[in-house]
N, CA, C and O atoms as a MOPAC input file, in Angstrom:
PM7 MOZYME 1SCF
protein

 N     16.58600 1   -22.00500 1     4.06700 1
 C     15.31700 1   -21.32300 1     3.93600 1
 C     15.36900 1   -20.42600 1     2.70000 1
 O     16.34900 1   -19.71700 1     2.47300 1
 N     14.32000 1   -20.47000 1     1.92400 1
 C     14.26100 1   -19.69300 1     0.69100 1
 C     14.13000 1   -18.20000 1     0.98400 1
 O     13.32300 1   -17.78500 1     1.81600 1
 N     14.94800 1   -17.39000 1     0.27700 1
 C     14.91000 1   -15.93400 1     0.40600 1
 C     15.02600 1   -15.33700 1    -0.99100 1
 O     16.03700 1   -15.52700 1    -1.66800 1
 N     13.98800 1   -14.61100 1    -1.42700 1
 C     13.97400 1   -13.99800 1    -2.74900 1
 C     13.42200 1   -12.58200 1    -2.66100 1
 O     12.53500 1   -12.29700 1    -1.85600 1
 N     13.95500 1   -11.70300 1    -3.49400 1
 C     13.38900 1   -10.36600 1    -3.65000 1
 C     12.50200 1   -10.35900 1    -4.88400 1
 O     12.78400 1   -11.05600 1    -5.86000 1
 N     11.43700 1    -9.58000 1    -4.84600 1
 C     10.50100 1    -9.49300 1    -5.96800 1
 C     10.29800 1    -8.03900 1    -6.35800 1
 O     10.05200 1    -7.18000 1    -5.51100 1
 N     10.40700 1    -7.77600 1    -7.65900 1
 C     10.11600 1    -6.45800 1    -8.20600 1
 C      8.93300 1    -6.61300 1    -9.15900 1
 O      8.96000 1    -7.45300 1   -10.05900 1
 N      7.91000 1    -5.81100 1    -8.96000 1
 C      6.72600 1    -5.85100 1    -9.81200 1
 C      6.97600 1    -5.06900 1   -11.10200 1
 O      7.65900 1    -4.04500 1   -11.10000 1
 N      6.41800 1    -5.56200 1   -12.18700 1
 C      6.48200 1    -4.84000 1   -13.45600 1
 C      5.24200 1    -3.98400 1   -13.65600 1
 O      5.16200 1    -3.23200 1   -14.62600 1
 N      4.26100 1    -4.08900 1   -12.74000 1
 C      3.01300 1    -3.33100 1   -12.87000 1
 C      2.82400 1    -2.28300 1   -11.78100 1
 O      2.20800 1    -1.24600 1   -12.02800 1
 N      3.33600 1    -2.53200 1   -10.59400 1
 C      3.17500 1    -1.59600 1    -9.48400 1
 C      4.15100 1    -0.42800 1    -9.64100 1
 O      5.13200 1    -0.54400 1   -10.37500 1
 N      3.89400 1     0.69900 1    -8.96000 1
 C      4.79200 1     1.85000 1    -9.07300 1
 C      6.19800 1     1.51700 1    -8.58400 1
 O      6.38600 1     0.71300 1    -7.67000 1
 N      7.16800 1     2.14800 1    -9.20800 1
 C      8.55000 1     1.93600 1    -8.84300 1
 C      8.76800 1     2.37500 1    -7.39400 1
 O      8.19700 1     3.37700 1    -6.96400 1
 N      9.58800 1     1.63800 1    -6.63600 1
 C      9.91100 1     2.06800 1    -5.27400 1
 C     10.60200 1     3.43700 1    -5.29300 1
 O     11.27900 1     3.78200 1    -6.26100 1
 N     10.42600 1     4.20600 1    -4.22500 1
 C     11.05600 1     5.52600 1    -4.14700 1
 C     12.43100 1     5.45100 1    -3.48500 1
 O     13.03800 1     6.48400 1    -3.20200 1
 N     12.92000 1     4.25500 1    -3.24100 1
 C     14.22600 1     4.05900 1    -2.63500 1
 C     14.85200 1     2.77000 1    -3.12000 1
 O     14.34200 1     2.11700 1    -4.03000 1
 N     15.96100 1     2.41300 1    -2.50500 1
 C     16.70600 1     1.20700 1    -2.89100 1
 C     16.18700 1     0.00000 1    -2.11900 1
 O     16.81000 1    -0.45100 1    -1.15800 1
 N     15.04100 1    -0.51400 1    -2.54900 1
 C     14.43800 1    -1.68600 1    -1.91500 1
 C     13.51800 1    -2.38300 1    -2.91100 1
 O     13.04400 1    -1.75500 1    -3.85700 1
 N     13.26200 1    -3.67400 1    -2.70900 1
 C     12.36000 1    -4.40400 1    -3.59700 1
 C     10.89700 1    -4.15900 1    -3.20100 1
 O     10.61700 1    -3.68400 1    -2.10100 1
 N      9.99000 1    -4.48000 1    -4.09100 1
 C      8.56300 1    -4.41200 1    -3.74700 1
 C      8.23100 1    -5.39800 1    -2.63100 1
 O      7.40400 1    -5.11500 1    -1.76500 1
 N      8.88400 1    -6.55600 1    -2.66300 1
 C      8.59200 1    -7.58600 1    -1.66800 1
 C      9.81300 1    -8.46500 1    -1.45500 1
 O     10.69900 1    -8.55600 1    -2.30400 1
 N      9.82900 1    -9.10400 1    -0.30200 1
 C     10.90300 1   -10.03500 1     0.04400 1
 C     10.26200 1   -11.30300 1     0.57800 1
 O      9.48400 1   -11.26900 1     1.53100 1
 N     10.59700 1   -12.41400 1    -0.04400 1
 C     10.10500 1   -13.71700 1     0.42400 1
 C     11.12800 1   -14.31700 1     1.36800 1
 O     12.32100 1   -14.35900 1     1.06900 1
 N     10.64400 1   -14.78200 1     2.51400 1
 C     11.46500 1   -15.51800 1     3.46500 1
 C     10.64400 1   -16.73600 1     3.86400 1
 O      9.62100 1   -16.60900 1     4.53500 1
 N     11.09600 1   -17.92300 1     3.44700 1
 C     10.31200 1   -19.12800 1     3.69900 1
 C      8.96100 1   -19.02800 1     3.00800 1
 O      8.88300 1   -18.77200 1     1.80700 1
 N      7.89600 1   -19.23400 1     3.78200 1
 C      6.55300 1   -19.15900 1     3.18700 1
 C      5.85300 1   -17.83800 1     3.49700 1
 O      4.62700 1   -17.75000 1     3.43600 1
 N      6.64800 1   -16.80000 1     3.83400 1
 C      6.08000 1   -15.47500 1     4.08100 1
 C      6.59200 1   -14.48300 1     3.04800 1
 O      7.74800 1   -14.54800 1     2.62800 1
 N      5.72000 1   -13.56100 1     2.64000 1
 C      6.05800 1   -12.50600 1     1.69900 1
 C      5.85000 1   -11.17500 1     2.40400 1
 O      4.73800 1   -10.84700 1     2.81600 1
 N      6.93400 1   -10.41000 1     2.54000 1
 C      6.90600 1    -9.11900 1     3.21700 1
 C      6.93200 1    -8.02300 1     2.15800 1
 O      7.92400 1    -7.88300 1     1.44200 1
 N      5.86600 1    -7.25000 1     2.04700 1
 C      5.82900 1    -6.15700 1     1.09400 1
 C      6.43600 1    -4.91400 1     1.72200 1
 O      6.20000 1    -4.62500 1     2.89600 1
 N      7.21800 1    -4.17800 1     0.93800 1
 C      7.67700 1    -2.86300 1     1.35900 1
 C      6.44900 1    -1.95500 1     1.39100 1
 O      5.39800 1    -2.32400 1     0.86600 1
 N      6.56500 1    -0.78100 1     1.99600 1
 C      5.43000 1     0.14300 1     2.04600 1
 C      4.88800 1     0.42100 1     0.65700 1
 O      5.65100 1     0.70000 1    -0.26800 1
 N      3.56900 1     0.34500 1     0.50700 1
 C      2.92000 1     0.52400 1    -0.79200 1
 C      1.98700 1     1.72700 1    -0.72000 1
 O      1.09400 1     1.79700 1     0.12400 1
 N      2.21800 1     2.66000 1    -1.62100 1
 C      1.37100 1     3.85100 1    -1.72000 1
 C      0.50500 1     3.80700 1    -2.96800 1
 O      0.44500 1     2.78500 1    -3.65200 1
 N     -0.16500 1     4.91300 1    -3.26600 1
 C     -1.12400 1     4.93500 1    -4.37300 1
 C     -0.57900 1     5.36600 1    -5.73500 1
 O     -1.33800 1     5.40500 1    -6.70400 1
 N      0.72000 1     5.69500 1    -5.83900 1
 C      1.22100 1     6.17500 1    -7.13100 1
 C      0.96400 1     5.18000 1    -8.25200 1
 O      0.73300 1     3.99500 1    -8.01200 1
 N      1.00800 1     5.68100 1    -9.47400 1
 C      0.87200 1     4.85800 1   -10.67300 1
 C      2.24500 1     4.63900 1   -11.29700 1
 O      3.08800 1     5.53600 1   -11.29100 1
 N      2.46100 1     3.45800 1   -11.82700 1
 C      3.76100 1     3.09600 1   -12.41000 1
 C      4.12500 1     4.01700 1   -13.57700 1
 O      3.28700 1     4.36200 1   -14.40900 1
 N      5.39600 1     4.39800 1   -13.60900 1
 C      5.91200 1     5.17000 1   -14.72900 1
 C      5.58000 1     6.65100 1   -14.69400 1
 O      5.93600 1     7.38200 1   -15.61800 1
 N      4.91100 1     7.10600 1   -13.65600 1
 C      4.54900 1     8.51800 1   -13.55000 1
 C      4.73900 1     8.98300 1   -12.11700 1
 O      5.01700 1     8.18600 1   -11.22200 1
 N      4.58700 1    10.26100 1   -11.91700 1
 C      4.57900 1    10.84100 1   -10.56700 1
 C      3.12700 1    11.02400 1   -10.10700 1
 O      2.87600 1    11.54100 1    -9.01800 1
 N      2.16000 1    10.58800 1   -10.95800 1
 C      0.74400 1    10.77100 1   -10.65500 1
 C      0.34200 1    10.02800 1    -9.38900 1
 O      0.67800 1     8.86100 1    -9.19100 1
 N     -0.39000 1    10.74500 1    -8.53500 1
 C     -0.95800 1    10.15200 1    -7.33700 1
 C     -2.46100 1    10.34000 1    -7.42600 1
 O     -2.94300 1    11.46600 1    -7.30900 1
 N     -3.21500 1     9.26800 1    -7.63100 1
 C     -4.66500 1     9.39800 1    -7.77800 1
 C     -5.28900 1    10.16100 1    -6.60500 1
 O     -5.01000 1     9.87700 1    -5.44000 1
 N     -6.13600 1    11.13100 1    -6.94100 1
 C     -6.85800 1    11.86800 1    -5.92000 1
 C     -6.07300 1    12.96000 1    -5.23100 1
 O     -6.54200 1    13.50200 1    -4.23000 1
 N     -4.87800 1    13.31200 1    -5.73400 1
 C     -4.06800 1    14.34800 1    -5.08900 1
 C     -3.88200 1    15.53500 1    -6.03000 1
 O     -3.53500 1    15.36900 1    -7.20000 1
 N     -4.11700 1    16.73700 1    -5.49900 1
 C     -3.84000 1    17.97100 1    -6.22300 1
 C     -2.69800 1    18.67300 1    -5.50500 1
 O     -2.77100 1    18.94100 1    -4.30600 1
 N     -1.63900 1    18.96900 1    -6.25900 1
 C     -0.46200 1    19.62400 1    -5.70400 1
 C     -0.35300 1    21.05200 1    -6.22500 1
 O     -0.80900 1    21.34500 1    -7.33100 1
 N      0.24400 1    21.93900 1    -5.44200 1
 C      0.51400 1    23.28800 1    -5.93000 1
 C      1.86000 1    23.29200 1    -6.65300 1
 O      2.48900 1    22.24500 1    -6.80000 1
 N      2.30400 1    24.46900 1    -7.10300 1
 C      3.55100 1    24.57000 1    -7.87400 1
 C      4.78700 1    24.18300 1    -7.06500 1
 O      5.83000 1    23.87800 1    -7.64300 1
 N      4.68300 1    24.19200 1    -5.73300 1
 C      5.79900 1    23.79000 1    -4.87400 1
 C      5.78100 1    22.29600 1    -4.55400 1
 O      6.65400 1    21.80300 1    -3.84000 1
 N      4.78500 1    21.57300 1    -5.08300 1
 C      4.67000 1    20.14400 1    -4.82000 1
 C      4.00400 1    19.82300 1    -3.49700 1
 O      4.07500 1    18.69000 1    -3.02000 1
 N      3.35900 1    20.81200 1    -2.90400 1
 C      2.65600 1    20.61500 1    -1.63800 1
 C      1.21300 1    20.22000 1    -1.90000 1
 O      0.62200 1    20.64700 1    -2.89200 1
 N      0.64100 1    19.40900 1    -1.02000 1
 C     -0.73800 1    18.95000 1    -1.18200 1
 C     -1.71500 1    20.10800 1    -0.96700 1
 O     -1.69800 1    20.76100 1     0.07700 1
 N     -2.55700 1    20.35200 1    -1.95800 1
 C     -3.61200 1    21.35900 1    -1.86900 1
 C     -4.90000 1    20.67000 1    -1.42100 1
 O     -5.62600 1    21.17500 1    -0.56400 1
 N     -5.16800 1    19.50700 1    -2.01800 1
 C     -6.33500 1    18.70500 1    -1.63400 1
 C     -6.07200 1    17.25600 1    -2.01000 1
 O     -5.22000 1    16.95200 1    -2.84400 1
 N     -6.83300 1    16.36500 1    -1.36700 1
 C     -6.69600 1    14.95300 1    -1.70500 1
 C     -7.99400 1    14.21600 1    -1.40800 1
 O     -8.81300 1    14.64400 1    -0.59500 1
 N     -8.14600 1    13.10300 1    -2.09200 1
 C     -9.30300 1    12.22400 1    -1.93700 1
 C     -8.76400 1    10.90600 1    -1.37700 1
 O     -8.20000 1    10.09500 1    -2.11100 1
 N     -8.94400 1    10.70100 1    -0.06900 1
 C     -8.36400 1     9.51300 1     0.56800 1
 C     -8.98100 1     8.23000 1     0.01700 1
 O     -8.30700 1     7.20100 1    -0.02300 1
 N    -10.23500 1     8.26400 1    -0.40600 1
 C    -10.86000 1     7.05400 1    -0.95000 1
 C    -10.17900 1     6.63900 1    -2.25100 1
 O     -9.89000 1     5.45700 1    -2.43800 1
 N     -9.92000 1     7.57500 1    -3.14600 1
 C     -9.22600 1     7.24100 1    -4.40500 1
 C     -7.82700 1     6.70800 1    -4.11000 1
 O     -7.36000 1     5.77700 1    -4.76600 1
 N     -7.15900 1     7.30400 1    -3.11700 1
 C     -5.82900 1     6.82500 1    -2.76500 1
 C     -5.89100 1     5.40800 1    -2.20800 1
 O     -5.07200 1     4.56400 1    -2.57200 1
 N     -6.85100 1     5.14000 1    -1.33200 1
 C     -6.98000 1     3.79400 1    -0.75300 1
 C     -7.20000 1     2.75200 1    -1.83800 1
 O     -6.55300 1     1.70400 1    -1.83900 1
 N     -8.10900 1     3.03700 1    -2.75900 1
 C     -8.39500 1     2.07900 1    -3.82900 1
 C     -7.15100 1     1.83100 1    -4.68600 1
 O     -6.90700 1     0.70300 1    -5.11400 1
 N     -6.37500 1     2.86600 1    -4.93300 1
 C     -5.15000 1     2.71300 1    -5.71100 1
 C     -4.10600 1     1.90500 1    -4.93700 1
 O     -3.41000 1     1.07600 1    -5.52400 1
 N     -3.99000 1     2.13700 1    -3.63400 1
 C     -3.06800 1     1.36000 1    -2.80500 1
 C     -3.46500 1    -0.11700 1    -2.83600 1
 O     -2.61200 1    -0.98700 1    -3.01200 1
 N     -4.75900 1    -0.39800 1    -2.66600 1
 C     -5.22400 1    -1.78900 1    -2.69200 1
 C     -4.87200 1    -2.44500 1    -4.02600 1
 O     -4.43400 1    -3.59500 1    -4.05800 1
 N     -5.06100 1    -1.71800 1    -5.12300 1
 C     -4.74000 1    -2.24600 1    -6.45300 1
 C     -3.23700 1    -2.52700 1    -6.56100 1
 O     -2.84100 1    -3.56400 1    -7.09200 1
 N     -2.40800 1    -1.61900 1    -6.06400 1
 C     -0.95500 1    -1.81500 1    -6.12100 1
 C     -0.51900 1    -3.00900 1    -5.27600 1
 O      0.33500 1    -3.78800 1    -5.69800 1
 N     -1.09900 1    -3.15500 1    -4.08900 1
 C     -0.79100 1    -4.30000 1    -3.23300 1
 C     -1.15800 1    -5.59700 1    -3.95700 1
 O     -0.37700 1    -6.54800 1    -3.98100 1
 N     -2.35000 1    -5.62400 1    -4.54200 1
 C     -2.80600 1    -6.82900 1    -5.25200 1
 C     -1.83800 1    -7.19900 1    -6.38000 1
 O     -1.50300 1    -8.37100 1    -6.55100 1
 N     -1.39000 1    -6.20100 1    -7.14800 1
 C     -0.46300 1    -6.47300 1    -8.25500 1
 C      0.84300 1    -7.07600 1    -7.74600 1
 O      1.33900 1    -8.05000 1    -8.31200 1
 N      1.40000 1    -6.50500 1    -6.68500 1
 C      2.65500 1    -7.01000 1    -6.13400 1
 C      2.48400 1    -8.43900 1    -5.64000 1
 O      3.30900 1    -9.30500 1    -5.93100 1
 N      1.41400 1    -8.68200 1    -4.89300 1
 C      1.15700 1   -10.03100 1    -4.37600 1
 C      1.06000 1   -11.04600 1    -5.50800 1
 O      1.71300 1   -12.08900 1    -5.47000 1
 N      0.25000 1   -10.74300 1    -6.50700 1
 C      0.01200 1   -11.68900 1    -7.59700 1
 C      1.28200 1   -11.95700 1    -8.39400 1
 O      1.55900 1   -13.10400 1    -8.74800 1
 N      2.05600 1   -10.91600 1    -8.68100 1
 C      3.28800 1   -11.11900 1    -9.44600 1
 C      4.32300 1   -11.92500 1    -8.66200 1
 O      5.16100 1   -12.60900 1    -9.25000 1
 N      4.25900 1   -11.84100 1    -7.32800 1
 C      5.20300 1   -12.59000 1    -6.49700 1
 C      4.73300 1   -14.02200 1    -6.24200 1
 O      5.48500 1   -14.82200 1    -5.68600 1
 N      3.49300 1   -14.36100 1    -6.64000 1
 C      2.98500 1   -15.71200 1    -6.45700 1
 C      2.07600 1   -15.87700 1    -5.25700 1
 O      1.79400 1   -17.00200 1    -4.84700 1
 N      1.61400 1   -14.77600 1    -4.68800 1
 C      0.68200 1   -14.81100 1    -3.56100 1
 C     -0.65200 1   -14.22800 1    -4.01900 1
 O     -0.88900 1   -14.08800 1    -5.21800 1
 N     -1.52100 1   -13.89100 1    -3.07500 1
 C     -2.82000 1   -13.31400 1    -3.45100 1
 C     -3.39000 1   -12.49700 1    -2.29700 1
 O     -2.90400 1   -12.55800 1    -1.16800 1
 N     -4.42300 1   -11.74000 1    -2.60900 1
 C     -5.12500 1   -10.91300 1    -1.62200 1
 C     -5.61200 1   -11.76900 1    -0.45000 1
 O     -5.53300 1   -11.34300 1     0.70300 1
 N     -6.10200 1   -12.94500 1    -0.73400 1
 C     -6.61900 1   -13.83900 1     0.30200 1
 C     -5.53900 1   -14.42300 1     1.19600 1
 O     -5.84300 1   -15.00700 1     2.23600 1
 N     -4.28200 1   -14.27000 1     0.80200 1
 C     -3.16700 1   -14.78900 1     1.59100 1
 C     -2.57500 1   -13.75700 1     2.55100 1
 O     -1.61900 1   -14.05700 1     3.26600 1
 N     -3.13200 1   -12.54500 1     2.57500 1
 C     -2.63200 1   -11.50700 1     3.48700 1
 C     -2.94000 1   -11.91200 1     4.92200 1
 O     -4.06700 1   -12.29100 1     5.24200 1
 N     -1.92000 1   -11.82700 1     5.78900 1
 C     -2.10300 1   -12.19200 1     7.19900 1
 C     -1.92200 1   -11.01000 1     8.14800 1
 O     -2.36900 1   -11.06700 1     9.29300 1
 N     -1.27200 1    -9.93900 1     7.68800 1
 C     -1.04000 1    -8.79100 1     8.56200 1
 C     -0.91300 1    -7.52300 1     7.72300 1
 O     -0.27100 1    -7.52500 1     6.67200 1
 N     -1.53100 1    -6.43900 1     8.19600 1
 C     -1.47500 1    -5.15200 1     7.50800 1
 C     -1.15500 1    -4.06600 1     8.52500 1
 O     -1.79100 1    -3.97600 1     9.57500 1
 N     -0.16700 1    -3.24900 1     8.20500 1
 C      0.09100 1    -2.03400 1     8.97200 1
 C     -0.30800 1    -0.87100 1     8.07800 1
 O      0.15400 1    -0.76100 1     6.94300 1
 N     -1.17300 1    -0.00200 1     8.60100 1
 C     -1.70400 1     1.13300 1     7.85000 1
 C     -1.08800 1     2.40800 1     8.39500 1
 O     -1.07000 1     2.63600 1     9.60400 1
 N     -0.58300 1     3.23600 1     7.49000 1
 C     -0.05000 1     4.54400 1     7.86000 1
 C     -0.95900 1     5.60900 1     7.25000 1
 O     -1.09900 1     5.68300 1     6.02900 1
 N     -1.57200 1     6.42600 1     8.09200 1
 C     -2.41700 1     7.53900 1     7.65700 1
 C     -1.78400 1     8.84000 1     8.12000 1
 O     -1.24400 1     8.91100 1     9.22300 1
 N     -1.84800 1     9.87200 1     7.28200 1
 C     -1.29300 1    11.16100 1     7.68800 1
 C     -2.31400 1    12.02500 1     8.42800 1
 O     -1.94800 1    13.03100 1     9.03500 1
 N     -3.59500 1    11.63700 1     8.38300 1
 C     -4.62200 1    12.39100 1     9.10500 1
 C     -5.68200 1    11.42600 1     9.61400 1
 O     -6.70500 1    11.21400 1     8.96400 1
 N     -5.43100 1    10.84800 1    10.77300 1
 C     -6.32300 1     9.84000 1    11.35200 1
 C     -7.74000 1    10.39700 1    11.54200 1
 O     -8.72000 1     9.73800 1    11.19500 1
 N     -7.84100 1    11.58900 1    12.08500 1
 C     -9.15100 1    12.17000 1    12.38700 1
 C    -10.00500 1    12.33600 1    11.12800 1
 O    -11.18900 1    12.00000 1    11.13400 1
 N     -9.41700 1    12.84400 1    10.06400 1
 C    -10.16600 1    13.09400 1     8.82900 1
 C    -10.36800 1    11.84500 1     7.97700 1
 O    -11.38000 1    11.73300 1     7.28500 1
 N     -9.41800 1    10.90000 1     8.01300 1
 C     -9.41700 1     9.82100 1     7.02600 1
 C     -9.73300 1     8.42200 1     7.53800 1
 O    -10.01500 1     7.52900 1     6.73900 1
 N     -9.69400 1     8.21200 1     8.84100 1
 C     -9.85800 1     6.85200 1     9.36000 1
 C    -11.20200 1     6.23900 1     9.00000 1
 O    -11.24500 1     5.08200 1     8.58200 1
 N    -12.28500 1     6.96100 1     9.14400 1
 C    -13.62000 1     6.39400 1     8.87900 1
 C    -13.73900 1     5.91300 1     7.42800 1
 O    -14.21800 1     4.80700 1     7.17700 1
 N    -13.30900 1     6.73400 1     6.48600 1
 C    -13.38000 1     6.34600 1     5.07000 1
 C    -12.46600 1     5.15800 1     4.79700 1
 O    -12.86100 1     4.21000 1     4.11800 1
 N    -11.23800 1     5.21000 1     5.32800 1
 C    -10.32300 1     4.09400 1     5.13100 1
 C    -10.91100 1     2.81300 1     5.71400 1
 O    -10.90900 1     1.77200 1     5.05700 1
 N    -11.40700 1     2.88600 1     6.92700 1
 C    -11.93300 1     1.71000 1     7.61600 1
 C    -13.10200 1     1.08700 1     6.84100 1
 O    -13.21300 1    -0.13700 1     6.75900 1
 N    -13.96400 1     1.92700 1     6.27700 1
 C    -15.10300 1     1.44000 1     5.48000 1
 C    -14.60900 1     0.69700 1     4.23500 1
 O    -15.06100 1    -0.41200 1     3.94900 1
 N    -13.68300 1     1.30900 1     3.50200 1
 C    -13.15200 1     0.67100 1     2.29400 1
 C    -12.38700 1    -0.60700 1     2.63100 1
 O    -12.48000 1    -1.60400 1     1.91500 1
 N    -11.64100 1    -0.56900 1     3.71400 1
 C    -10.90000 1    -1.74200 1     4.15400 1
 C    -11.86700 1    -2.89400 1     4.43100 1
 O    -11.63800 1    -4.02000 1     3.99100 1
 N    -12.94400 1    -2.60900 1     5.15700 1
 C    -13.93500 1    -3.64900 1     5.48300 1
 C    -14.55100 1    -4.24100 1     4.21600 1
 O    -14.79500 1    -5.44600 1     4.14900 1
 N    -14.80100 1    -3.40700 1     3.22100 1
 C    -15.36600 1    -3.89500 1     1.95300 1
 C    -14.38600 1    -4.81400 1     1.23000 1
 O    -14.80200 1    -5.80100 1     0.62100 1
 N    -13.11000 1    -4.50800 1     1.28800 1
 C    -12.10700 1    -5.27800 1     0.54600 1
 C    -11.56900 1    -6.48600 1     1.31300 1
 O    -10.92300 1    -7.35800 1     0.73200 1
 N    -11.83400 1    -6.53200 1     2.60400 1
 C    -11.36800 1    -7.66200 1     3.41200 1
 C    -12.54200 1    -8.40200 1     4.05600 1
 O    -12.46400 1    -8.81300 1     5.21400 1
 N    -13.63100 1    -8.56800 1     3.29900 1
 C    -14.79300 1    -9.30600 1     3.82100 1
 C    -14.46000 1   -10.76700 1     4.07700 1
 O    -14.79900 1   -11.31100 1     5.12700 1
 N    -13.80200 1   -11.39700 1     3.12300 1
 C    -13.51200 1   -12.83500 1     3.20800 1
 C    -12.30500 1   -13.11200 1     4.09200 1
 O    -12.33400 1   -13.99500 1     4.94900 1
 N    -11.26000 1   -12.35600 1     3.87400 1
 C    -10.01500 1   -12.54400 1     4.61700 1
 C     -9.83300 1   -11.34500 1     5.54100 1
 O     -9.76800 1   -10.20700 1     5.07800 1
 N     -9.75200 1   -11.59500 1     6.83000 1
 C     -9.55800 1   -10.49900 1     7.78300 1
 C     -8.21500 1   -10.66300 1     8.49700 1
 O     -8.13300 1   -11.31300 1     9.53900 1
 N     -7.16200 1   -10.06500 1     7.92400 1
 C     -5.84900 1   -10.17000 1     8.54000 1
 C     -5.75000 1    -9.33000 1     9.81000 1
 O     -6.59200 1    -8.47000 1    10.06500 1
 N     -4.71900 1    -9.58900 1    10.59700 1
 C     -4.41600 1    -8.71300 1    11.73400 1
 C     -4.09800 1    -7.32900 1    11.15200 1
 O     -3.59900 1    -7.21900 1    10.03200 1
 N     -4.39300 1    -6.27600 1    11.92500 1
 C     -4.16300 1    -4.93000 1    11.40000 1
 C     -3.77600 1    -3.96900 1    12.50900 1
 O     -4.29000 1    -4.04200 1    13.62500 1
 N     -2.86200 1    -3.06800 1    12.18100 1
 C     -2.48400 1    -1.96500 1    13.04100 1
 C     -2.57700 1    -0.70100 1    12.20200 1
 O     -2.09000 1    -0.67400 1    11.07200 1
 N     -3.19500 1     0.34900 1    12.73900 1
 C     -3.31200 1     1.61700 1    12.03000 1
 C     -2.67000 1     2.70900 1    12.87400 1
 O     -3.00300 1     2.88200 1    14.04700 1
 N     -1.74800 1     3.44200 1    12.26500 1
 C     -1.06700 1     4.51600 1    12.97900 1
 C     -1.09900 1     5.80200 1    12.16100 1
 O     -1.12900 1     5.77500 1    10.93100 1
 N     -1.09200 1     6.91500 1    12.86200 1
 C     -0.97800 1     8.21600 1    12.19700 1
 C      0.48800 1     8.61100 1    12.17900 1
 O      1.20000 1     8.47300 1    13.17300 1
 N      0.92600 1     9.10700 1    11.02200 1
 C      2.29300 1     9.58100 1    10.86600 1
 C      2.25900 1    11.03400 1    10.40000 1
 O      1.28500 1    11.47200 1     9.78700 1
 N      3.32100 1    11.77600 1    10.69200 1
 C      3.38400 1    13.18600 1    10.31300 1
 C      3.45400 1    13.40100 1     8.81500 1
 O      2.90400 1    14.37300 1     8.29800 1
 N      4.13000 1    12.49600 1     8.11200 1
 C      4.21200 1    12.57500 1     6.65000 1
 C      4.73000 1    11.24500 1     6.13400 1
 O      5.21000 1    10.40300 1     6.89200 1
 N      4.62100 1    11.08000 1     4.82400 1
 C      5.14000 1     9.91000 1     4.13700 1
 C      6.13100 1    10.39800 1     3.08000 1
 O      6.13600 1    11.59100 1     2.77300 1
 N      6.96600 1     9.53000 1     2.51200 1
 C      8.03700 1     9.97900 1     1.61900 1
 C      7.59300 1    10.74900 1     0.37600 1
 O      8.35500 1    11.55700 1    -0.15500 1
 N      6.39300 1    10.51200 1    -0.08000 1
 C      5.84200 1    11.26100 1    -1.20700 1
 C      4.55600 1    11.92200 1    -0.71800 1
 O      4.07800 1    11.56800 1     0.36000 1
 N      3.97600 1    12.86100 1    -1.45700 1
 C      2.78200 1    13.56100 1    -0.96900 1
 C      1.51500 1    12.69600 1    -1.03700 1
 O      0.63000 1    12.92000 1    -1.86300 1
 N      1.46000 1    11.70900 1    -0.15000 1
 C      0.32700 1    10.79000 1    -0.09200 1
 C     -0.25800 1    10.79200 1     1.30700 1
 O      0.38000 1    11.24400 1     2.25700 1
 N     -1.47700 1    10.28300 1     1.42800 1
 C     -2.18000 1    10.26800 1     2.71400 1
 C     -2.25600 1     8.88200 1     3.33000 1
 O     -2.60000 1     8.75100 1     4.50500 1
 N     -1.93800 1     7.83200 1     2.55100 1
 C     -2.06300 1     6.46300 1     3.05700 1
 C     -0.99300 1     5.57000 1     2.43600 1
 O     -0.64400 1     5.70600 1     1.26300 1
 N     -0.48800 1     4.66100 1     3.25100 1
 C      0.48300 1     3.65500 1     2.79900 1
 C      0.22300 1     2.38000 1     3.58800 1
 O     -0.12800 1     2.43700 1     4.76700 1
 N      0.39300 1     1.23400 1     2.94700 1
 C      0.21300 1    -0.05900 1     3.61300 1
 C      1.52100 1    -0.83300 1     3.63400 1
 O      2.29900 1    -0.80200 1     2.68000 1
 N      1.74400 1    -1.52100 1     4.73400 1
 C      2.84000 1    -2.49100 1     4.89400 1
 C      2.16200 1    -3.83500 1     5.10000 1
 O      1.40800 1    -3.99800 1     6.06000 1
 N      2.40700 1    -4.79400 1     4.23200 1
 C      1.64500 1    -6.04200 1     4.19400 1
 C      2.55600 1    -7.25100 1     4.33200 1
 O      3.66900 1    -7.28300 1     3.80600 1
 N      2.05000 1    -8.25100 1     5.05900 1
 C      2.69500 1    -9.57000 1     5.12700 1
 C      1.66600 1   -10.58800 1     4.65300 1
 O      0.51500 1   -10.56700 1     5.09100 1
 N      2.08600 1   -11.47800 1     3.75700 1
 C      1.19900 1   -12.50400 1     3.21200 1
 C      1.92200 1   -13.84400 1     3.21700 1
 O      3.15000 1   -13.89800 1     3.27700 1
 N      1.15300 1   -14.91900 1     3.15400 1
 C      1.74700 1   -16.23400 1     2.98800 1
 C      1.95100 1   -16.49800 1     1.50100 1
 O      1.29300 1   -15.89400 1     0.65400 1
 N      2.86800 1   -17.40500 1     1.19700 1
 C      3.15300 1   -17.76700 1    -0.19400 1
 C      3.59500 1   -19.22800 1    -0.19500 1
 O      4.35400 1   -19.65300 1     0.67600 1
 N      3.12400 1   -19.98500 1    -1.16700 1
 C      3.50600 1   -21.39400 1    -1.26900 1
 C      4.68400 1   -21.57100 1    -2.18700 1
 O      5.14300 1   -22.69400 1    -2.39200 1

């Protein structure tokens, strides 16, 4: 069975020792994807104080950036947005952010509606409000 690791040249660098994605057979498993931009510490829609703590954030800007990062990883690995079969969503504030996330998700998954699980977490490894874990098919 084919097993390959994939590192994107366009998506943000991983914050740990792991690849952007791992192919096993005809499935592509993406590591958690956040909204950061490649080559910087910039997080779209996030304002931090001098201690690096979140002062304010725009969950919609973060969601759009996460979707863009997921798309880049998929395409560079030989898959596509339409090949996504499962999404796990991590939100740090379900009450405040779920409605906006759900609306944007519905807009971006009109054609392809993968299985989805959404959970609230206390924090994520970087000062972000949303992260996606994605599984897609690949030929």
